[in-house]
N, C-alpha and C positions, 0 to 999 in steps of 0.2 A: 237729897230727896226734895221735890217741890212741896211747898206748904199749901195746905188746904185754904182756899179763898172763902172764908166764912161769910164776909159781906155779900159776895156774889151768890153763894148758896142760899143765904137768908132772903135775898131779893127774889130768887127763882122760886122758892118753896112757900113763902109766907105772904099773906095779904098785908096791905099797908098797915092796919092797926096792930097786927102782931109783930111787924117789923119795928114799929115804934116801941113796943114793949120789950123788944130784944136789945134796943140800943144801950140799955144800962149795963150790959155785960153778956158775954158769950155763954157763960154758964147757965144763966137763966133762960137764954134762948134755946139751948139744947133741951132743957126740960119742957119748954113750950112745944118744941118740935115733936118730942116723944109723945106728949099729950095729944097733939093733933093726929099723929099716926095711929095711936091706940083708939082714939075716938072714932076715927074713920074706919077702923077694923082692919087696917093694912097689916100691922104686926100680928094681930090675932089670926088673920087669914093665912099669913105666911107660916105661922106656927102650926096651924091646923093642917096645912098642906104638907109641911115637912114631917110632922109626927104621924099623921094618919096614913099618908101615902107610904111612908117608910114602913109602917106596920103592915100594910097590905103586901108590900114587896117581900118582907120577911116571912109572912104567912105563905105567900106563893112559893117561896124557896123551900120551905119545909114540906109543903104539899107535893112539890115536884120531886124532892128527894124520896118522899114516901111512895109516890106513884112509881118511880124508877125501881126502888127496892121491891115493891110488891109485884110488879110485872116480871122482874127477873126471878123472884122466888117461885111464882106460879109456873112460869115457863120451865124452870128447872124440874119442878114436880112432873110436868107434862112430859118432859124429855126422858125422865127416868122410867116412866111406866107406859111408854108407847102411846102417849097422847091422851091418857085418861085423866091426868091432872090431879091425882090424889082424890081423897074422899071429901075434902072441904076446901076447894080453891079460894072461895070468898073469905073464909076464916084465915087462911094463910095470908091473903092480901091485907086483911085488916090488921093482922099482927105486925107486919112489916111497916104498914103506913103509920100505925101508932108509935112504933119504935123510933120513927124519924121526926116526931112532933115533940117540941120542947115540953109541952104540958102532958105528953103521953097519950093524947087522944086525937084522932083524925077520922074523917068520914070517908068511907069507900062507897062511891055511888054506883060504880059499874065494874064488873069483871066479865070480859067477853072475849071473843076471838074465833079462831079456826083451828081445830085440832086434828082434823081428818076423821074423827069418829063421833062428832057431836057432843063431846064432853063439856064444852062451853057454849053458851048462847051466842048467836050472831050479834055483832055490835050495832047499836042504834046509830042513827045519823049523828055526825059530829056537831057540836054546838056552833062551829063556824066563827069562833073568836079566839082570844089568847088561851082559852081553856082547852082547845083542841090539841091532839097530838101533832107532831111535826110531820108533814107530808101525808101521803095517802097510804092506806093499809095495803099490804102486798096482795096481788091478784090470786096467787095460788099457794104461797108459802104458809106454813103453820105459824101461828103467833098468838100472843095474849095481849090484851089491852086493859089497862086499869085506869079508872077515873076517880080522883079523890076530890074532896071538898072540905072546907073549913068546918070544924065542929068543936064546940066549947065543952068543958068538963060536964056541964049540965045537960048536954045534948043539943043545944041550940046550934044552928048552922050559920048564923050571922056573926061576922066578926065585928064586935061593937066598936064605935069610934072612941077616940080619946079626947079630941078637941073639936072635931067637925060639928058636933051637935050644938056647940055654943055659938056658932055663927048665926047671923041674922037670917031668918027664913029656913034654918036647918034644924029647928028644935024638935021636929018629928023624925029626924034621921036616926034609924036604929042600927045601922051598920050594913055590911055587904057580904055576900057569899063569894068566897074565893075558891077557884077550882084549878086542877092540874090533870095532865094526862100523860101516860107513858105506854110504849108498845115494845114488846120483846119477842123475838123469834128464836126458834131452835131448829137444829138440823145437823147433819153430818159435817164434820170439819173439812175444809178444803186442804189444809195442811195440819200436821200434828207431829209431836215427838213421840216415837214409839220404840218398842224393843227392837234391837238390831237383827231380828230374826223374822223372815217372811215366809208365809205358807200360801198355798194356792187358793184361788177363789173356789175351785172345785172342792177342796177339803172343807172350807167354810160352809158351803152349801150342803154338803153331806152331814156335817155336824149340827146344823141348825134347821134341817128340813127346808132348805131354800129360804132361810130367814124368817121362819114362822115359829121356831121353838128356841127359847133362850132360858138358861138357868137363872135363878135370882142372883143378884150381885152380893158380894160380901157386905156386911158380916153374916148374911143369911147362910144357914148350913145346908149343904146339898149332899146327895148320896152318890154312890158310884154309878148310878143309872144315868147321871148327867154327864159323865166323863166321856171324852172323845180322845182318840189316838190320832195325832197329826203326823203323817210320815214325811220326813224331809228327804229320806233316801231309802229305797227298798229294792230288794231283788224279787219280791213277790208281785205277781200281776195284780194290779188294782185299777179301779175305775179312774182314779185321780193321778195316775202316772202320766204326766203331761208330755214328756219327751223321752222316748227311748226306754231302754230297760233299766236305767239307773234311777228312776223316780222322777222328780221334778225336772232335773237337768243333769246331764252327764258332767261329773266333776263339780257339781254345785250342791251345797248342803244347807241352803236357806239363809246363810249369813250375808248381811249387806256390808258394803264398804263404808269407810269414813265414820266408824263408830266413835262416840266420845268415851270418857272414862267411866261412864255409868252404863255402857253397853246399849246406848240409845242413839237414834238418828232422826233428824228432822226430814220428813219426806212429804210430798204433795200428791194428792190424788191425780191420777192420769200422768204422773211424772215417771221418768225412767231412771233407774239407779243401778250402779254397778254391784256385782256380787263378789263376795270373798270366797275363793275356792277352798279355804281351809276346812278340814273335817272337824277338828276339835275347837271348842269355844275358847276364846281368850280367857285369861285369868279373871279379868273384870266381868266378862259375861258369865263365867262359871259362878262367881260370887252372887251376881244378880239373880241367876236362875235358882240357886239354892235358897237365897233369902225370900224370893217371891213364892217358892213352894212352901217354905216353912211358915210364912206369915199370911199366906193366902192373899198376897198383894195383887191388886188389879193391875194388869199390864195392857198395853195397846199394841196389837200385832198389825204391822203392815200386811195387807192381803194383795198378792199379785195376780193379775189376770193373764199375763203373757211373760214368757221367758225366752231369751235368745242368747246365742253364743255359748261357749263352753269355757270352763276353767277361769282364767284371768279375764276373759272377755265376756263373762256372763252379764246379762243385762235384764233386770226385772222391771216390768211396767206395773206400777202400783194402781190397784183399783180403789182402795180406801183403807179404813182402819176399823179394827174389831176389838172390843174389850174382851180380854181373855184372862182366866185364872189358871195358873200353872199348878198342876198337882203332882207332876213327876216328869221324868225324861230319861232317854237312853242315848247318850252321846259318848264318843270316845273320851275316856278320862273323866267323864262327869255323868254319872248315872244315879238316879234315885227312883225307887218304886213309887207307885201311886200312894199318896197320903190318904186317899179315900178307901182304897181296898188293899193296899200293901202288895199289889201285883205289879210285876215288871212286864208290861204288855209287849215291848219290842224285843225281838229275839235276833240272834245271829248278827249279821252285818247291817241290819236295818237301823236307821237313825230316826228317833221319834221324840215328840213332846206330847205329854198328856195334860188334859185340863178340860175346861168348859167355857163356852162363849156365853156372854151375858149382855145386857143393855146397861150402859153407864154414861154418865156425864163427865166429859173431860173438864177438869177444873181450870180452864183457861179461856180467855176471850180469843176470838179469831174470826175468820171468814167462813160462812156457811157455803158448802158446795160438795160435790161428789155423791156417791151412792150411800144409802143407809145400810150399814153393816152392824149397827148396834151402838156405835159411838155417836155422841152428840155434843154440841156446844150451844151456849145461849148468848145472844147479843142484843143490846138495845137498838131498835130501828126507828124510833120516833117518840 
């Protein structure tokens, strides 16, 4: 390793008189050099820069985490209740912003956005600096925007300096306000993992009055009046028999191909998927249906808008996903009466599933897309 050339450094940094004072020994010269740097404010300024700027970055990180969490929390409220965003969206935002601050307190400056029904105020102009959200707000999509700012336990919004006020000319510096912004959108998922059983869009429309009537989601208690009977196969003339006299499809009973060991399948809105012509559910599907009925577990049904082919060649075109609570079913080898009324609604050779549609949030991140059938996801967009 090359040695440090102290004489050259001394000549470069110190005036003549100080160089003479250093000739007696390098140790004393170093002390003189440090005194010069402190007297000139160099080390103090560097310390103030490192400590106070570091503090600003740490505060900004906490505020950004709080803004992200607050935006997602409010957007989830909005998604669950059809865009009304709960009774106190600002209080929800404040709770999540505080939870992400090390001192347990943070300022929520703005909660705004577009919900489709005016539940949130429109957002004011962005500040146009690092405190702004990333990118522009969506032109038409529903979203929530939260803006946070620094707040001390005593309520002050200035982040006080640690060393900066000790610098020459900065004795009146009281601190800085730090801000952050986050934006979250919600909407129906483009793809999702749902139960390996699909029902027609016609059945969904009949059960929800065209998407205007939904039962409350679990754990809310519902009555038999909310229950619908979804026919997978019937010999009775019905409005929703989409093809021929066999119900949805001759030789088809609503089961999708390629199910995993939990009777679920990953499908995408507007995608086409093969159908399993089997009449009876698999052992795995039978267990899932029984457990979902007994526990009132929320499931997600793929809803198809078109079906083609027969038997092994059945192909379903998926419209989207609908949250559904199973209350009973009538399938070969697997039948349970309604847990709401005790009635077995399906008779003879008909194959049915009983339950009710609701609005619910899919607990996963993903891409928003497809029609609104009651299911929604939330994602950060800025």
